[in-house]
Structures are given as structure tokens and as C-alpha cells.
Residue frames as qw, qx, qy, qz and C-alpha x, y, z in Angstrom:
[[0.439, 0.589, 0.448, -0.510, 109.14, 107.00, 100.52],
 [0.151, -0.091, 0.681, 0.711, 108.31, 106.62, 96.87],
 [0.516, 0.571, 0.396, -0.501, 105.41, 107.91, 94.78],
 [0.245, -0.129, 0.740, 0.613, 105.32, 106.63, 91.22],
 [0.529, 0.505, 0.182, -0.658, 102.87, 108.07, 88.71],
 [0.270, 0.006, 0.838, 0.475, 101.76, 106.37, 85.53],
 [0.324, 0.613, 0.717, -0.074, 99.19, 106.82, 82.80],
 [0.105, 0.733, -0.059, -0.670, 100.12, 110.09, 81.16],
 [0.512, 0.160, 0.683, 0.496, 100.28, 110.57, 77.43],
 [0.104, 0.131, -0.316, -0.934, 98.85, 112.31, 74.39],
 [0.221, 0.498, 0.830, -0.124, 95.08, 112.54, 73.95],
 [0.069, 0.415, 0.445, 0.790, 92.77, 114.48, 71.66],
 [0.252, -0.091, 0.272, -0.924, 90.47, 117.19, 73.01],
 [0.755, -0.102, -0.103, -0.640, 87.36, 115.62, 74.44],
 [0.732, 0.127, -0.669, 0.031, 89.18, 112.41, 75.22],
 [0.739, -0.633, 0.073, -0.217, 89.86, 110.64, 78.49],
 [0.524, 0.445, -0.632, 0.357, 92.94, 109.58, 80.40],
 [0.774, -0.609, -0.135, -0.107, 93.52, 107.91, 83.73],
 [0.252, 0.647, -0.579, 0.428, 96.49, 108.59, 86.00],
 [0.863, -0.427, -0.271, -0.006, 97.63, 106.38, 88.84],
 [0.057, 0.726, -0.536, 0.428, 100.04, 106.98, 91.71],
 [0.875, -0.215, -0.426, 0.077, 101.47, 104.08, 93.69],
 [0.224, -0.816, 0.359, -0.394, 102.80, 104.87, 97.16],
 [0.869, -0.102, -0.424, 0.236, 105.35, 103.01, 99.20],
 [0.489, 0.135, -0.421, 0.752, 107.17, 103.73, 102.43],
 [0.216, -0.203, 0.248, -0.922, 104.31, 105.62, 104.07],
 [0.184, 0.327, 0.862, -0.341, 101.16, 104.76, 105.98],
 [0.036, -0.169, -0.529, -0.831, 99.04, 105.61, 102.96],
 [0.258, -0.549, -0.772, -0.188, 95.68, 104.84, 104.54],
 [0.317, -0.729, -0.435, 0.423, 95.89, 107.73, 107.04],
 [0.253, -0.367, 0.168, 0.879, 97.03, 110.47, 104.72],
 [0.482, 0.753, 0.181, -0.410, 95.45, 112.87, 102.28],
 [0.564, -0.003, 0.583, 0.585, 96.52, 112.28, 98.68],
 [0.281, 0.806, 0.121, -0.506, 96.44, 114.92, 95.98],
 [0.656, 0.349, 0.407, 0.531, 97.11, 115.54, 92.33],
 [0.041, -0.789, 0.053, 0.611, 98.76, 118.79, 91.23],
 [0.714, 0.490, 0.337, 0.369, 99.69, 119.98, 87.79],
 [0.226, -0.720, 0.164, 0.635, 102.17, 122.42, 86.37],
 [0.660, 0.678, 0.272, 0.174, 102.04, 123.82, 82.88],
 [0.614, 0.148, 0.045, 0.774, 105.04, 125.56, 81.25],
 [0.118, 0.360, 0.007, 0.925, 105.42, 129.09, 82.60],
 [0.541, -0.567, -0.209, -0.585, 102.66, 128.64, 85.16],
 [0.285, -0.456, 0.667, -0.516, 102.53, 128.00, 88.88],
 [0.226, -0.074, -0.971, 0.023, 101.85, 124.54, 90.21],
 [0.515, -0.214, 0.049, -0.829, 98.17, 124.20, 91.01],
 [0.349, -0.001, 0.874, -0.339, 96.09, 121.79, 93.04],
 [0.372, -0.024, -0.672, -0.640, 93.83, 119.70, 90.82],
 [0.771, -0.358, -0.322, -0.418, 92.13, 117.36, 93.29],
 [0.024, -0.400, 0.785, -0.473, 92.51, 115.92, 96.78],
 [0.770, -0.307, -0.462, -0.314, 91.07, 113.00, 98.67],
 [0.349, -0.621, 0.529, -0.461, 91.29, 112.61, 102.44],
 [0.032, 0.184, -0.973, 0.135, 91.85, 109.38, 104.32],
 [0.398, 0.292, 0.699, -0.517, 88.10, 109.35, 104.91],
 [0.380, 0.371, 0.761, 0.374, 87.35, 109.68, 101.22],
 [0.151, 0.872, 0.281, -0.371, 86.28, 113.34, 101.10],
 [0.602, 0.254, 0.386, 0.651, 87.20, 114.95, 97.80],
 [0.060, 0.840, 0.085, -0.532, 87.88, 118.47, 96.61],
 [0.650, 0.381, 0.441, 0.487, 88.49, 119.74, 93.09],
 [0.147, -0.268, 0.160, 0.939, 89.76, 122.81, 91.35],
 [0.482, 0.562, 0.296, -0.603, 86.90, 124.71, 89.74],
 [0.332, 0.570, -0.520, -0.543, 88.48, 124.18, 86.34],
 [0.233, 0.179, -0.939, -0.176, 88.12, 120.39, 86.54],
 [0.424, 0.113, 0.678, -0.590, 84.88, 119.93, 88.49],
 [0.753, 0.406, 0.237, -0.461, 82.52, 117.60, 86.70],
 [0.684, 0.598, -0.394, -0.139, 85.29, 116.30, 84.43],
 [0.365, 0.423, -0.774, 0.298, 87.90, 114.77, 86.75],
 [0.827, -0.470, -0.099, -0.292, 87.41, 112.19, 89.48],
 [0.133, 0.550, -0.752, 0.338, 89.92, 111.33, 92.19],
 [0.905, -0.300, -0.124, -0.274, 89.74, 108.02, 94.03],
 [0.041, -0.620, 0.751, -0.221, 91.90, 105.88, 96.26],
 [0.918, -0.095, -0.368, -0.115, 92.47, 102.22, 97.01],
 [0.371, -0.764, 0.471, -0.238, 94.10, 101.91, 100.41],
 [0.923, -0.140, 0.356, 0.030, 94.67, 98.17, 100.03],
 [0.793, 0.427, 0.158, 0.404, 96.66, 98.79, 96.83],
 [0.420, -0.603, 0.013, 0.678, 98.13, 102.06, 98.16],
 [0.322, 0.228, 0.496, 0.773, 97.14, 103.91, 95.04],
 [0.203, 0.655, 0.313, -0.657, 95.40, 107.15, 94.17],
 [0.409, 0.313, 0.687, 0.513, 93.84, 107.55, 90.76],
 [0.188, 0.531, 0.071, -0.823, 92.76, 110.56, 88.73],
 [0.438, 0.431, 0.737, 0.281, 90.25, 109.86, 85.99],
 [0.025, 0.479, -0.094, -0.873, 90.17, 112.72, 83.51],
 [0.412, 0.520, 0.726, 0.181, 87.31, 113.07, 81.03],
 [0.256, 0.913, 0.301, 0.103, 86.37, 115.72, 78.48],
 [0.607, -0.392, 0.092, 0.685, 89.96, 116.83, 78.35],
 [0.280, 0.953, 0.114, -0.032, 90.82, 120.28, 77.02],
 [0.648, 0.526, -0.207, 0.511, 94.07, 121.68, 75.62],
 [0.136, -0.755, 0.309, -0.563, 94.38, 123.80, 78.75],
 [0.883, -0.430, 0.138, -0.128, 94.66, 120.59, 80.79],
 [0.801, 0.407, -0.279, 0.339, 98.08, 120.03, 79.24],
 [0.277, -0.812, 0.406, -0.314, 100.64, 119.90, 82.05],
 [0.419, 0.206, -0.841, 0.272, 102.90, 117.70, 84.10],
 [0.712, -0.518, -0.159, -0.446, 100.70, 116.01, 86.69],
 [0.263, 0.379, -0.752, 0.471, 102.26, 115.26, 90.05],
 [0.703, -0.472, -0.524, -0.092, 101.11, 113.08, 92.92],
 [0.012, -0.536, 0.481, -0.693, 101.45, 114.44, 96.47],
 [0.799, -0.429, -0.388, -0.167, 101.09, 112.43, 99.65],
 [0.755, -0.582, -0.125, 0.274, 102.36, 112.98, 103.20],
 [0.139, -0.911, 0.225, 0.315, 104.53, 115.92, 102.09],
 [0.480, -0.263, 0.686, 0.479, 106.23, 113.88, 99.39],
 [0.518, 0.616, -0.140, -0.576, 106.07, 114.36, 95.62],
 [0.852, 0.205, 0.445, 0.184, 106.13, 111.96, 92.74],
 [0.432, -0.229, 0.426, 0.762, 108.28, 112.60, 89.70],
 [0.381, 0.547, 0.023, -0.745, 105.34, 113.67, 87.53],
 [0.487, 0.235, 0.781, 0.313, 103.77, 112.40, 84.34],
 [0.065, 0.226, -0.286, -0.929, 103.14, 114.44, 81.20],
 [0.391, 0.570, 0.712, -0.122, 99.60, 114.90, 79.92],
 [0.027, -0.248, 0.364, 0.897, 99.24, 116.54, 76.52],
 [0.440, 0.587, 0.639, -0.232, 95.83, 117.37, 75.06],
 [0.076, 0.544, -0.384, -0.742, 96.15, 118.21, 71.39],
 [0.806, 0.474, 0.222, -0.276, 94.55, 117.47, 68.07]]
């Protein structure tokens, strides 16, 4: 099983960034996929999830700004992040079928 994230980087406050997670080695289409994040000195927190049926949930802190989506044919889950704030700075990790990706750094700073 392999989950590979991409798309992190440095962005100014108010900017946008898209993250992608490519899955292999699992039956992606029947699993829930999620994005978590972990900032230095803080606990890992759930950012957004999408079920195999396409139902989504979001942390209150990102509602209205982030959008999670999935493409079962491409075996990918995407997190579109808009109106980014400095407090969104963290390592973002993909989770699927009890497996974790390696994480990608997102830094929001002027």
C-alpha cells in the first residue's frame, strides 16, 4: 500500500493551494479517504473526509474554505484549500484504509 501526497508549498495569506494524494495497493473505490494535518507542538487533527459514496465532512476551522474530492478512476483524493490563513500551516497527511501518506508541508506566510 502506498499513499503519495503532492502539492504542498509556501503561499501567502488569502492564497490557494491544492493537495493531491495518489493511492496504490488498495481498493480505493470502497474506502473513506481523509486529510489530516499536524502543526508543530499540536495534535494531529482531521481536516476533511470523503466516503466511498462521496459524503464529505470538514473540521469547523476549514468549512467554507477547503473542499475535498475524489476520483476513483485515478485513485486520487484532492484537497483544494482557499483563503488560507497562517494557522493552516502544518504538515498535511493523507489517510486511507488505515494507511498514512508521508505528508506534505503547507506554509502560509507573508
